[in-house]
N, C-alpha and C positions, 0 to 999 in steps of 0.2 A: 976301683970297682971293676970286676971282670964281667964282660958281656958273655952271655951263654947262648947256646943254640947255634945251629948251622945256617949258612946263607943259601937261600934258594932263589934262583933267577926265574922270574915270571914275566909274562907280557900281558899288559892290560891296555886295551884300546890303542894299540900300536906303539906303546912305550914299554921299555924294559926296566924292571925294578929288581933290586936285590933285597930280598926279605930275610931278615934274621929272625928265626923262630925255633923253638924247641919242638921236637916231635917229627913226624913223618913228612918228608918233603912232598909226597903225593897229595897230602891234605892241603898244603899251601897251594899247590898247582890247581886243585879242585876249586878252592876259594877264588883264586885268580880268574879261572875260567868263568865262574859264576858272575863275578863282578864285571868281567869283560862282556859277557852276554847281556847283562842288565844295561850297561852303558851303551851297547849297540842298539838295544831295544829303544832306549830313550832317544838316541841320536836319530833313529828312523822316524820317531813320532814328533820330534820338535824341529823347529827351523834353525836353531842355533848350531854353530860349528865350534863354539867356545868349549874346549875340553873341560875346563873347570866347572862351567855351568852344567854340562852333561854329567860330570862326576857327582856334583851336588844333587842333581835331580835323581840320579841312580841311587845315591845313598838315602835320599828321602823315600824312594820307592821300596828299597830293601828294609828300611826302618819301619815303614808302614806295614809291610808283610809280617815282620817280626812282632810288632805290637798287636796286629789283628790275631795272630796265632796265639799269643799270650792271653789276650782277652777271651778268645774262644775257649782256651784251655781252662781259664778261671771260671768262665760262665757255665761250662758243662764239665762235671767231674769225670775223671778218667774211668774207663770200664772197671779197672781193678778197685778203685775207690767206691764206685757205685755198687759193685758186687759185694764188697766187704760190708757196706752199710746195710744192704738187704739181708745178708747173713746175720748180722748183729740183731736186726729187727726180728728175724725168725727165731733166733736163739732166745731173745727177750720174751717173745710170745710163747715159746715152748716152755720156758722156765717160769712163766707167769709173772714176770717183772713188769 
């Protein structure tokens, strides 16, 4: 089985990693900078110096952000969906349905 994608070297929390991924390497660098910044935020707020614990706490924080955004998106329909529903109601009212 052949591995696809190019290797991009990134630095996260003082460690260098070679990441194999398809697509734009600048996107991989952006992701790495984001993870690095979240790990640094966690490290500043906690007393631990254990890199693994910091990584897990950062992953939990990132996961929480993702789940909160998903929940928010599901709880409130997007502008386009809400607008489409209003237009359908207006059409139904205009057509006497």
